[in-house]
All heavy atoms as TSV, in Angstrom:
chain	resi	resn	atom	element	x	y	z
A	1	MET	N	N	0.843	-1.179	0.000
A	1	MET	CA	C	0.000	0.000	0.000
A	1	MET	C	C	0.889	1.243	0.000
A	1	MET	O	O	1.869	1.313	0.720
A	1	MET	CB	C	-0.902	-0.028	1.222
A	1	MET	CG	C	-1.877	1.091	1.223
A	1	MET	SD	S	-3.384	0.649	2.067
A	1	MET	CE	C	-3.149	1.419	3.627
A	2	SER	N	N	0.564	2.200	-0.814
A	2	SER	CA	C	1.357	3.423	-0.944
A	2	SER	C	C	1.041	4.382	0.197
A	2	SER	O	O	-0.092	4.484	0.646
A	2	SER	CB	C	1.056	4.116	-2.263
A	2	SER	OG	O	1.429	3.317	-3.340
A	3	SER	N	N	2.060	5.090	0.605
A	3	SER	CA	C	1.838	6.113	1.617
A	3	SER	C	C	1.279	7.366	0.945
A	3	SER	O	O	1.415	7.566	-0.258
A	3	SER	CB	C	3.147	6.446	2.320
A	3	SER	OG	O	4.014	7.117	1.437
A	4	LYS	N	N	0.656	8.216	1.737
A	4	LYS	CA	C	0.115	9.458	1.184
A	4	LYS	C	C	1.231	10.338	0.647
A	4	LYS	O	O	1.049	11.036	-0.339
A	4	LYS	CB	C	-0.688	10.202	2.253
A	4	LYS	CG	C	-1.995	9.532	2.566
A	4	LYS	CD	C	-2.785	10.332	3.568
A	4	LYS	CE	C	-4.071	9.615	3.909
A	4	LYS	NZ	N	-4.860	10.362	4.871
A	5	ARG	N	N	2.372	10.315	1.292
A	5	ARG	CA	C	3.501	11.118	0.834
A	5	ARG	C	C	3.948	10.671	-0.557
A	5	ARG	O	O	4.232	11.482	-1.422
A	5	ARG	CB	C	4.667	11.015	1.806
A	5	ARG	CG	C	5.844	11.876	1.393
A	5	ARG	CD	C	6.981	11.774	2.361
A	5	ARG	NE	N	6.561	12.299	3.643
A	5	ARG	CZ	C	7.149	12.017	4.796
A	5	ARG	NH1	N	8.172	11.208	4.832
A	5	ARG	NH2	N	6.712	12.532	5.913
A	6	ARG	N	N	3.983	9.378	-0.781
A	6	ARG	CA	C	4.389	8.853	-2.085
A	6	ARG	C	C	3.371	9.220	-3.162
A	6	ARG	O	O	3.741	9.595	-4.271
A	6	ARG	CB	C	4.547	7.346	-2.019
A	6	ARG	CG	C	5.030	6.764	-3.313
A	6	ARG	CD	C	5.360	5.313	-3.163
A	6	ARG	NE	N	5.765	4.785	-4.447
A	6	ARG	CZ	C	5.636	3.547	-4.803
A	6	ARG	NH1	N	5.150	2.668	-3.962
A	6	ARG	NH2	N	6.013	3.151	-5.987
A	7	ILE	N	N	2.108	9.140	-2.835
A	7	ILE	CA	C	1.070	9.525	-3.791
A	7	ILE	C	C	1.217	10.996	-4.147
A	7	ILE	O	O	1.170	11.366	-5.318
A	7	ILE	CB	C	-0.335	9.230	-3.222
A	7	ILE	CG1	C	-0.538	7.725	-3.113
A	7	ILE	CG2	C	-1.421	9.854	-4.088
A	7	ILE	CD1	C	-1.767	7.328	-2.331
A	8	ARG	N	N	1.398	11.841	-3.145
A	8	ARG	CA	C	1.555	13.274	-3.394
A	8	ARG	C	C	2.769	13.552	-4.256
A	8	ARG	O	O	2.729	14.327	-5.198
A	8	ARG	CB	C	1.656	14.045	-2.079
A	8	ARG	CG	C	1.713	15.548	-2.302
A	8	ARG	CD	C	1.867	16.303	-1.010
A	8	ARG	NE	N	3.235	16.152	-0.567
A	8	ARG	CZ	C	3.621	15.981	0.691
A	8	ARG	NH1	N	2.735	15.924	1.655
A	8	ARG	NH2	N	4.877	15.861	0.994
A	9	ARG	N	N	3.869	12.883	-3.962
A	9	ARG	CA	C	5.102	13.088	-4.719
A	9	ARG	C	C	4.897	12.683	-6.173
A	9	ARG	O	O	5.360	13.361	-7.081
A	9	ARG	CB	C	6.237	12.297	-4.087
A	9	ARG	CG	C	7.577	12.540	-4.712
A	9	ARG	CD	C	8.715	11.894	-3.948
A	9	ARG	NE	N	8.497	10.475	-3.726
A	9	ARG	CZ	C	8.451	9.897	-2.522
A	9	ARG	NH1	N	8.609	10.626	-1.436
A	9	ARG	NH2	N	8.259	8.605	-2.392
A	10	ASN	N	N	4.186	11.594	-6.403
A	10	ASN	CA	C	3.926	11.152	-7.769
A	10	ASN	C	C	2.964	12.078	-8.508
A	10	ASN	O	O	3.070	12.251	-9.708
A	10	ASN	CB	C	3.368	9.732	-7.782
A	10	ASN	CG	C	4.417	8.705	-7.451
A	10	ASN	OD1	O	5.606	8.957	-7.561
A	10	ASN	ND2	N	3.966	7.537	-7.027
A	11	GLN	N	N	2.008	12.643	-7.806
A	11	GLN	CA	C	1.003	13.459	-8.465
A	11	GLN	C	C	1.402	14.915	-8.642
A	11	GLN	O	O	0.969	15.554	-9.582
A	11	GLN	CB	C	-0.313	13.384	-7.708
A	11	GLN	CG	C	-0.954	12.026	-7.836
A	11	GLN	CD	C	-2.283	11.941	-7.130
A	11	GLN	OE1	O	-2.633	12.807	-6.338
A	11	GLN	NE2	N	-3.024	10.896	-7.400
A	12	CYS	N	N	2.212	15.469	-7.749
A	12	CYS	CA	C	2.551	16.885	-7.928
A	12	CYS	C	C	4.034	17.189	-7.719
A	12	CYS	O	O	4.449	18.301	-7.982
A	12	CYS	CB	C	1.687	17.780	-7.036
A	12	CYS	SG	S	2.286	18.069	-5.381
A	13	GLY	N	N	4.814	16.245	-7.305
A	13	GLY	CA	C	6.216	16.498	-7.000
A	13	GLY	C	C	7.064	16.936	-8.173
A	13	GLY	O	O	7.976	17.744	-8.032
A	14	ARG	N	N	6.771	16.426	-9.365
A	14	ARG	CA	C	7.576	16.782	-10.532
A	14	ARG	C	C	6.945	17.876	-11.374
A	14	ARG	O	O	7.486	18.246	-12.415
A	14	ARG	CB	C	7.789	15.542	-11.390
A	14	ARG	CG	C	8.683	14.524	-10.704
A	14	ARG	CD	C	8.724	13.270	-11.495
A	14	ARG	NE	N	7.438	12.591	-11.272
A	14	ARG	CZ	C	7.136	11.401	-11.723
A	14	ARG	NH1	N	7.991	10.737	-12.436
A	14	ARG	NH2	N	5.968	10.855	-11.469
A	15	LYS	N	N	5.825	18.402	-10.962
A	15	LYS	CA	C	5.134	19.431	-11.727
A	15	LYS	C	C	5.535	20.817	-11.234
A	15	LYS	O	O	5.899	21.005	-10.080
A	15	LYS	CB	C	3.620	19.265	-11.590
A	15	LYS	CG	C	3.137	17.961	-12.171
A	15	LYS	CD	C	1.653	17.807	-11.995
A	15	LYS	CE	C	1.218	16.449	-12.519
A	15	LYS	NZ	N	-0.213	16.238	-12.296
A	16	VAL	N	N	5.435	21.773	-12.129
A	16	VAL	CA	C	5.720	23.165	-11.773
A	16	VAL	C	C	4.547	23.693	-10.969
A	16	VAL	O	O	3.389	23.532	-11.360
A	16	VAL	CB	C	5.920	24.014	-13.047
A	16	VAL	CG1	C	6.097	25.473	-12.687
A	16	VAL	CG2	C	7.109	23.500	-13.837
A	17	ARG	N	N	4.853	24.322	-9.838
A	17	ARG	CA	C	3.802	24.889	-8.993
A	17	ARG	C	C	3.703	26.381	-9.287
A	17	ARG	O	O	4.682	27.108	-9.221
A	17	ARG	CB	C	4.140	24.690	-7.523
A	17	ARG	CG	C	3.048	25.190	-6.600
A	17	ARG	CD	C	3.422	25.023	-5.146
A	17	ARG	NE	N	3.795	23.636	-4.879
A	17	ARG	CZ	C	4.613	23.262	-3.900
A	17	ARG	NH1	N	5.128	24.150	-3.093
A	17	ARG	NH2	N	4.894	22.000	-3.724
A	18	HIS	N	N	2.499	26.828	-9.638
A	18	HIS	CA	C	2.248	28.241	-9.910
A	18	HIS	C	C	1.534	28.842	-8.710
A	18	HIS	O	O	0.753	28.168	-8.038
A	18	HIS	CB	C	1.405	28.401	-11.171
A	18	HIS	CG	C	2.062	27.813	-12.383
A	18	HIS	ND1	N	3.042	28.465	-13.087
A	18	HIS	CD2	C	1.898	26.609	-12.987
A	18	HIS	CE1	C	3.441	27.695	-14.083
A	18	HIS	NE2	N	2.765	26.561	-14.039
A	19	ALA	N	N	1.799	30.109	-8.460
A	19	ALA	CA	C	1.260	30.773	-7.268
A	19	ALA	C	C	-0.257	30.945	-7.321
A	19	ALA	O	O	-0.926	30.869	-6.293
A	19	ALA	CB	C	1.923	32.133	-7.084
A	20	ASP	N	N	-0.790	31.212	-8.502
A	20	ASP	CA	C	-2.230	31.422	-8.620
A	20	ASP	C	C	-2.713	30.984	-9.994
A	20	ASP	O	O	-1.916	30.597	-10.858
A	20	ASP	CB	C	-2.600	32.883	-8.341
A	20	ASP	CG	C	-1.857	33.877	-9.228
A	20	ASP	OD1	O	-1.288	33.462	-10.250
A	20	ASP	OD2	O	-1.865	35.062	-8.894
A	21	GLU	N	N	-4.003	31.038	-10.189
A	21	GLU	CA	C	-4.582	30.572	-11.444
A	21	GLU	C	C	-4.117	31.418	-12.623
A	21	GLU	O	O	-3.860	30.892	-13.710
A	21	GLU	CB	C	-6.113	30.597	-11.350
A	21	GLU	CG	C	-6.787	30.030	-12.575
A	21	GLU	CD	C	-8.294	30.009	-12.466
A	21	GLU	OE1	O	-8.842	30.611	-11.525
A	21	GLU	OE2	O	-8.927	29.388	-13.335
A	22	ALA	N	N	-3.992	32.711	-12.413
A	22	ALA	CA	C	-3.559	33.592	-13.502
A	22	ALA	C	C	-2.156	33.226	-13.980
A	22	ALA	O	O	-1.883	33.215	-15.183
A	22	ALA	CB	C	-3.607	35.048	-13.045
A	23	ALA	N	N	-1.263	32.913	-13.067
A	23	ALA	CA	C	0.101	32.521	-13.439
A	23	ALA	C	C	0.098	31.205	-14.214
A	23	ALA	O	O	0.834	31.042	-15.190
A	23	ALA	CB	C	0.968	32.401	-12.194
A	24	ALA	N	N	-0.748	30.278	-13.817
A	24	ALA	CA	C	-0.842	29.004	-14.525
A	24	ALA	C	C	-1.404	29.207	-15.926
A	24	ALA	O	O	-0.925	28.603	-16.888
A	24	ALA	CB	C	-1.719	28.033	-13.737
A	25	ARG	N	N	-2.382	30.074	-16.068
A	25	ARG	CA	C	-2.948	30.348	-17.395
A	25	ARG	C	C	-1.938	31.051	-18.297
A	25	ARG	O	O	-1.892	30.794	-19.502
A	25	ARG	CB	C	-4.234	31.162	-17.279
A	25	ARG	CG	C	-5.376	30.352	-16.701
A	25	ARG	CD	C	-6.666	31.165	-16.708
A	25	ARG	NE	N	-7.743	30.411	-16.117
A	25	ARG	CZ	C	-8.529	29.585	-16.794
A	25	ARG	NH1	N	-8.342	29.402	-18.071
A	25	ARG	NH2	N	-9.493	28.937	-16.180
A	26	ARG	N	N	-1.127	31.931	-17.724
A	26	ARG	CA	C	-0.058	32.572	-18.510
A	26	ARG	C	C	0.940	31.529	-19.004
A	26	ARG	O	O	1.421	31.594	-20.129
A	26	ARG	CB	C	0.657	33.641	-17.699
A	26	ARG	CG	C	-0.097	34.950	-17.603
A	26	ARG	CD	C	0.750	36.068	-17.030
A	26	ARG	NE	N	1.254	35.776	-15.695
A	26	ARG	CZ	C	0.624	36.043	-14.563
A	26	ARG	NH1	N	-0.560	36.633	-14.603
A	26	ARG	NH2	N	1.149	35.745	-13.404
A	27	ALA	N	N	1.248	30.555	-18.167
A	27	ALA	CA	C	2.164	29.484	-18.560
A	27	ALA	C	C	1.575	28.663	-19.705
A	27	ALA	O	O	2.308	28.285	-20.637
A	27	ALA	CB	C	2.477	28.592	-17.366
A	28	ILE	N	N	0.284	28.400	-19.678
A	28	ILE	CA	C	-0.367	27.684	-20.780
A	28	ILE	C	C	-0.250	28.502	-22.062
A	28	ILE	O	O	0.075	27.975	-23.125
A	28	ILE	CB	C	-1.857	27.399	-20.454
A	28	ILE	CG1	C	-1.961	26.405	-19.309
A	28	ILE	CG2	C	-2.597	26.897	-21.686
A	28	ILE	CD1	C	-3.371	26.239	-18.774
A	29	TRP	N	N	-0.486	29.800	-21.959
A	29	TRP	CA	C	-0.411	30.672	-23.133
A	29	TRP	C	C	1.006	30.665	-23.706
A	29	TRP	O	O	1.190	30.560	-24.919
A	29	TRP	CB	C	-0.841	32.087	-22.741
A	29	TRP	CG	C	-0.933	33.005	-23.920
A	29	TRP	CD1	C	-1.983	33.122	-24.776
A	29	TRP	CD2	C	0.071	33.907	-24.362
A	29	TRP	NE1	N	-1.689	34.057	-25.734
A	29	TRP	CE2	C	-0.436	34.553	-25.505
A	29	TRP	CE3	C	1.333	34.238	-23.908
A	29	TRP	CZ2	C	0.301	35.511	-26.201
A	29	TRP	CZ3	C	2.062	35.183	-24.601
A	29	TRP	CH2	C	1.546	35.813	-25.735
A	30	LYS	N	N	2.017	30.748	-22.842
A	30	LYS	CA	C	3.407	30.745	-23.305
A	30	LYS	C	C	3.761	29.414	-23.974
A	30	LYS	O	O	4.465	29.392	-24.985
A	30	LYS	CB	C	4.360	31.024	-22.153
A	30	LYS	CG	C	4.330	32.457	-21.695
A	30	LYS	CD	C	5.282	32.676	-20.545
A	30	LYS	CE	C	5.216	34.101	-20.041
A	30	LYS	NZ	N	6.129	34.332	-18.923
A	31	LEU	N	N	3.290	28.305	-23.423
A	31	LEU	CA	C	3.529	27.005	-24.048
A	31	LEU	C	C	2.864	26.928	-25.419
A	31	LEU	O	O	3.448	26.407	-26.375
A	31	LEU	CB	C	3.003	25.878	-23.159
A	31	LEU	CG	C	3.848	25.526	-21.945
A	31	LEU	CD1	C	3.083	24.567	-21.049
A	31	LEU	CD2	C	5.161	24.913	-22.372
A	32	ALA	N	N	1.655	27.443	-25.523
A	32	ALA	CA	C	0.951	27.433	-26.804
A	32	ALA	C	C	1.707	28.260	-27.836
A	32	ALA	O	O	1.806	27.867	-29.001
A	32	ALA	CB	C	-0.478	27.953	-26.629
A	33	GLN	N	N	2.264	29.393	-27.422
A	33	GLN	CA	C	3.044	30.224	-28.336
A	33	GLN	C	C	4.308	29.504	-28.784
A	33	GLN	O	O	4.677	29.538	-29.950
A	33	GLN	CB	C	3.410	31.558	-27.668
A	33	GLN	CG	C	2.225	32.433	-27.353
A	33	GLN	CD	C	1.474	32.862	-28.588
A	33	GLN	OE1	O	2.065	33.291	-29.566
A	33	GLN	NE2	N	0.160	32.704	-28.561
A	34	ALA	N	N	4.961	28.835	-27.863
A	34	ALA	CA	C	6.213	28.144	-28.164
A	34	ALA	C	C	5.999	26.953	-29.093
A	34	ALA	O	O	6.852	26.640	-29.922
A	34	ALA	CB	C	6.890	27.685	-26.878
A	35	TYR	N	N	4.863	26.270	-28.962
A	35	TYR	CA	C	4.592	25.082	-29.751
A	35	TYR	C	C	3.583	25.318	-30.866
A	35	TYR	O	O	3.039	24.366	-31.410
A	35	TYR	CB	C	4.118	23.931	-28.849
A	35	TYR	CG	C	5.230	23.398	-27.994
A	35	TYR	CD1	C	5.392	23.828	-26.684
A	35	TYR	CD2	C	6.137	22.478	-28.512
A	35	TYR	CE1	C	6.431	23.349	-25.904
A	35	TYR	CE2	C	7.174	21.996	-27.738
A	35	TYR	CZ	C	7.317	22.436	-26.446
A	35	TYR	OH	O	8.344	21.960	-25.676
A	36	GLY	N	N	3.324	26.554	-31.181
A	36	GLY	CA	C	2.424	26.864	-32.285
A	36	GLY	C	C	0.977	26.499	-32.040
A	36	GLY	O	O	0.233	26.206	-32.965
A	37	GLY	N	N	0.570	26.469	-30.790
A	37	GLY	CA	C	-0.816	26.188	-30.448
A	37	GLY	C	C	-1.199	24.719	-30.537
A	37	GLY	O	O	-2.355	24.372	-30.377
A	38	ALA	N	N	-0.235	23.836	-30.791
A	38	ALA	CA	C	-0.529	22.407	-30.953
A	38	ALA	C	C	-0.369	21.650	-29.643
A	38	ALA	O	O	0.347	20.670	-29.552
A	38	ALA	CB	C	0.378	21.818	-32.022
A	39	LEU	N	N	-1.033	22.097	-28.596
A	39	LEU	CA	C	-0.908	21.458	-27.289
A	39	LEU	C	C	-2.101	20.589	-26.946
A	39	LEU	O	O	-2.072	19.865	-25.967
A	39	LEU	CB	C	-0.777	22.527	-26.191
A	39	LEU	CG	C	0.509	23.319	-26.168
A	39	LEU	CD1	C	0.420	24.387	-25.094
A	39	LEU	CD2	C	1.691	22.432	-25.917
A	40	GLY	N	N	-3.144	20.670	-27.704
A	40	GLY	CA	C	-4.377	20.038	-27.273
A	40	GLY	C	C	-5.040	20.955	-26.265
A	40	GLY	O	O	-4.713	22.126	-26.162
A	41	TYR	N	N	-5.941	20.425	-25.499
A	41	TYR	CA	C	-6.644	21.248	-24.522
A	41	TYR	C	C	-5.933	21.177	-23.180
A	41	TYR	O	O	-5.883	20.124	-22.558
A	41	TYR	CB	C	-8.097	20.780	-24.392
A	41	TYR	CG	C	-8.908	21.666	-23.509
A	41	TYR	CD1	C	-9.389	22.876	-23.978
A	41	TYR	CD2	C	-9.164	21.312	-22.200
A	41	TYR	CE1	C	-10.119	23.716	-23.171
A	41	TYR	CE2	C	-9.894	22.143	-21.372
A	41	TYR	CZ	C	-10.371	23.344	-21.870
A	41	TYR	OH	O	-11.086	24.174	-21.054
A	42	MET	N	N	-5.356	22.295	-22.762
A	42	MET	CA	C	-4.658	22.372	-21.481
A	42	MET	C	C	-5.522	23.157	-20.500
A	42	MET	O	O	-6.271	24.042	-20.896
A	42	MET	CB	C	-3.307	23.077	-21.632
A	42	MET	CG	C	-2.358	22.413	-22.598
A	42	MET	SD	S	-1.716	20.868	-21.986
A	42	MET	CE	C	-0.581	21.448	-20.768
A	43	ALA	N	N	-5.392	22.827	-19.226
A	43	ALA	CA	C	-6.191	23.492	-18.202
A	43	ALA	C	C	-5.346	23.733	-16.962
A	43	ALA	O	O	-4.393	23.009	-16.690
A	43	ALA	CB	C	-7.396	22.636	-17.844
A	44	ALA	N	N	-5.707	24.776	-16.233
A	44	ALA	CA	C	-5.086	25.058	-14.939
A	44	ALA	C	C	-5.991	24.454	-13.869
A	44	ALA	O	O	-7.212	24.511	-13.962
A	44	ALA	CB	C	-4.965	26.558	-14.734
A	45	TYR	N	N	-5.375	23.847	-12.865
A	45	TYR	CA	C	-6.174	23.265	-11.789
A	45	TYR	C	C	-5.461	23.425	-10.455
A	45	TYR	O	O	-4.251	23.490	-10.384
A	45	TYR	CB	C	-6.476	21.782	-12.061
A	45	TYR	CG	C	-5.253	20.890	-12.078
A	45	TYR	CD1	C	-4.837	20.232	-10.934
A	45	TYR	CD2	C	-4.516	20.726	-13.240
A	45	TYR	CE1	C	-3.712	19.424	-10.947
A	45	TYR	CE2	C	-3.395	19.928	-13.266
A	45	TYR	CZ	C	-3.004	19.272	-12.114
A	45	TYR	OH	O	-1.879	18.493	-12.123
A	46	ARG	N	N	-6.240	23.519	-9.400
A	46	ARG	CA	C	-5.707	23.655	-8.049
A	46	ARG	C	C	-5.350	22.275	-7.526
A	46	ARG	O	O	-6.161	21.351	-7.556
A	46	ARG	CB	C	-6.725	24.305	-7.133
A	46	ARG	CG	C	-6.159	24.663	-5.774
A	46	ARG	CD	C	-7.136	25.596	-5.085
A	46	ARG	NE	N	-6.613	26.324	-3.984
A	46	ARG	CZ	C	-5.717	27.307	-4.024
A	46	ARG	NH1	N	-5.207	27.669	-5.161
A	46	ARG	NH2	N	-5.338	27.941	-2.952
A	47	CYS	N	N	-4.132	22.137	-7.027
A	47	CYS	CA	C	-3.650	20.853	-6.531
A	47	CYS	C	C	-4.168	20.610	-5.111
A	47	CYS	O	O	-4.004	21.463	-4.237
A	47	CYS	CB	C	-2.133	20.832	-6.548
A	47	CYS	SG	S	-1.422	19.296	-5.932
A	48	PRO	N	N	-4.757	19.456	-4.866
A	48	PRO	CA	C	-5.254	19.168	-3.524
A	48	PRO	C	C	-4.138	18.840	-2.531
A	48	PRO	O	O	-4.367	18.817	-1.331
A	48	PRO	CB	C	-6.164	17.959	-3.733
A	48	PRO	CG	C	-5.628	17.294	-4.950
A	48	PRO	CD	C	-5.091	18.400	-5.815
A	49	HIS	N	N	-2.940	18.609	-3.033
A	49	HIS	CA	C	-1.828	18.223	-2.161
A	49	HIS	C	C	-0.979	19.404	-1.705
A	49	HIS	O	O	-0.589	19.482	-0.555
A	49	HIS	CB	C	-0.950	17.194	-2.863
A	49	HIS	CG	C	-1.701	15.980	-3.284
A	49	HIS	ND1	N	-2.204	15.060	-2.393
A	49	HIS	CD2	C	-2.076	15.544	-4.506
A	49	HIS	CE1	C	-2.840	14.111	-3.042
A	49	HIS	NE2	N	-2.781	14.386	-4.325
A	50	CYS	N	N	-0.688	20.329	-2.632
A	50	CYS	CA	C	0.218	21.428	-2.283
A	50	CYS	C	C	-0.485	22.778	-2.255
A	50	CYS	O	O	0.130	23.788	-1.953
A	50	CYS	CB	C	1.390	21.477	-3.262
A	50	CYS	SG	S	0.952	21.998	-4.931
A	51	SER	N	N	-1.759	22.835	-2.627
A	51	SER	CA	C	-2.567	24.057	-2.692
A	51	SER	C	C	-2.039	25.060	-3.704
A	51	SER	O	O	-2.464	26.208	-3.709
A	51	SER	CB	C	-2.692	24.718	-1.318
A	51	SER	OG	O	-3.365	23.849	-0.436
A	52	GLY	N	N	-1.123	24.645	-4.549
A	52	GLY	CA	C	-0.659	25.485	-5.646
A	52	GLY	C	C	-1.489	25.197	-6.883
A	52	GLY	O	O	-2.489	24.477	-6.835
A	53	TRP	N	N	-1.095	25.769	-8.002
A	53	TRP	CA	C	-1.774	25.558	-9.269
A	53	TRP	C	C	-0.830	24.850	-10.224
A	53	TRP	O	O	0.349	25.184	-10.307
A	53	TRP	CB	C	-2.216	26.888	-9.857
A	53	TRP	CG	C	-3.367	27.483	-9.114
A	53	TRP	CD1	C	-3.311	28.207	-7.962
A	53	TRP	CD2	C	-4.740	27.379	-9.441
A	53	TRP	NE1	N	-4.569	28.558	-7.560
A	53	TRP	CE2	C	-5.460	28.067	-8.462
A	53	TRP	CE3	C	-5.423	26.769	-10.485
A	53	TRP	CZ2	C	-6.845	28.160	-8.490
A	53	TRP	CZ3	C	-6.801	26.869	-10.520
A	53	TRP	CH2	C	-7.509	27.561	-9.526
A	54	HIS	N	N	-1.338	23.864	-10.940
A	54	HIS	CA	C	-0.583	23.134	-11.948
A	54	HIS	C	C	-1.316	23.254	-13.273
A	54	HIS	O	O	-2.474	23.667	-13.314
A	54	HIS	CB	C	-0.477	21.649	-11.593
A	54	HIS	CG	C	0.229	21.363	-10.318
A	54	HIS	ND1	N	1.525	21.723	-10.067
A	54	HIS	CD2	C	-0.195	20.720	-9.204
A	54	HIS	CE1	C	1.876	21.313	-8.859
A	54	HIS	NE2	N	0.841	20.708	-8.303
A	55	ILE	N	N	-0.643	22.858	-14.348
A	55	ILE	CA	C	-1.303	22.794	-15.644
A	55	ILE	C	C	-1.189	21.372	-16.174
A	55	ILE	O	O	-0.258	20.644	-15.834
A	55	ILE	CB	C	-0.729	23.804	-16.658
A	55	ILE	CG1	C	0.754	23.560	-16.907
A	55	ILE	CG2	C	-0.970	25.217	-16.187
A	55	ILE	CD1	C	1.324	24.430	-17.998
A	56	GLY	N	N	-2.155	20.986	-16.975
A	56	GLY	CA	C	-2.147	19.652	-17.548
A	56	GLY	C	C	-3.254	19.508	-18.563
A	56	GLY	O	O	-4.054	20.417	-18.766
A	57	HIS	N	N	-3.268	18.369	-19.212
A	57	HIS	CA	C	-4.323	18.092	-20.184
A	57	HIS	C	C	-5.619	17.855	-19.424
A	57	HIS	O	O	-5.649	17.128	-18.440
A	57	HIS	CB	C	-3.968	16.872	-21.026
A	57	HIS	CG	C	-2.807	17.109	-21.913
A	57	HIS	ND1	N	-2.888	17.821	-23.078
A	57	HIS	CD2	C	-1.503	16.774	-21.781
A	57	HIS	CE1	C	-1.699	17.885	-23.640
A	57	HIS	NE2	N	-0.834	17.265	-22.872
A	58	ALA	N	N	-6.666	18.470	-19.916
A	58	ALA	CA	C	-7.972	18.326	-19.281
A	58	ALA	C	C	-8.555	16.974	-19.641
A	58	ALA	O	O	-8.287	16.428	-20.709
A	58	ALA	CB	C	-8.892	19.430	-19.746
A	59	ASN	N	N	-9.359	16.425	-18.763
A	59	ASN	CA	C	-10.019	15.168	-19.074
A	59	ASN	C	C	-11.210	15.407	-19.986
A	59	ASN	O	O	-11.616	16.537	-20.234
A	59	ASN	CB	C	-10.426	14.427	-17.789
A	59	ASN	CG	C	-11.387	15.210	-16.942
A	59	ASN	OD1	O	-12.044	16.124	-17.412
A	59	ASN	ND2	N	-11.483	14.856	-15.689
A	60	ALA	N	N	-11.788	14.375	-20.501
A	60	ALA	CA	C	-12.867	14.480	-21.479
A	60	ALA	C	C	-14.077	15.224	-20.923
A	60	ALA	O	O	-14.739	15.975	-21.628
A	60	ALA	CB	C	-13.273	13.098	-21.961
A	61	ARG	N	N	-14.387	15.044	-19.654
A	61	ARG	CA	C	-15.570	15.690	-19.074
A	61	ARG	C	C	-15.444	17.208	-19.073
A	61	ARG	O	O	-16.403	17.916	-19.357
A	61	ARG	CB	C	-15.781	15.190	-17.648
A	61	ARG	CG	C	-16.998	15.821	-17.001
A	61	ARG	CD	C	-17.240	15.269	-15.642
A	61	ARG	NE	N	-17.734	13.899	-15.800
A	61	ARG	CZ	C	-17.772	13.002	-14.840
A	61	ARG	NH1	N	-17.345	13.299	-13.651
A	61	ARG	NH2	N	-18.235	11.801	-15.066
A	62	SER	N	N	-14.267	17.755	-18.804
A	62	SER	CA	C	-14.120	19.206	-18.748
A	62	SER	C	C	-14.063	19.846	-20.121
A	62	SER	O	O	-14.170	21.049	-20.246
A	62	SER	CB	C	-12.889	19.584	-17.927
A	62	SER	OG	O	-11.728	19.143	-18.584
A	63	LYS	N	N	-13.901	19.061	-21.178
A	63	LYS	CA	C	-13.884	19.605	-22.542
A	63	LYS	C	C	-15.277	19.920	-23.059
A	63	LYS	O	O	-15.446	20.648	-23.998
A	63	LYS	CB	C	-13.212	18.610	-23.495
A	63	LYS	CG	C	-11.732	18.472	-23.275
A	63	LYS	CD	C	-11.174	17.487	-24.263
A	63	LYS	CE	C	-9.719	17.228	-24.004
A	63	LYS	NZ	N	-9.157	16.238	-24.922
A	64	MET	N	N	-16.295	19.340	-22.436
A	64	MET	CA	C	-17.673	19.529	-22.905
A	64	MET	C	C	-18.196	20.891	-22.552
A	64	MET	O	O	-17.923	21.510	-21.662
A	64	MET	CB	C	-18.571	18.458	-22.302
A	64	MET	CG	C	-18.242	17.111	-22.802
A	64	MET	SD	S	-19.366	15.927	-22.029
A	64	MET	CE	C	-18.656	14.439	-22.620
């Protein structure tokens, strides 16, 4: 059985932590500019482990 610390490390430990939602959205915009907008659908979300903001691909439900 995994410890909570290990789960947290796997889910947010290697991700960039942004101070707020606006900073995370700016990071998405910069990535889109760098890659010519070919990122797919990216979203900013609040991390339940570190209370920071991360970016990632949105799941199918949030695309609707």
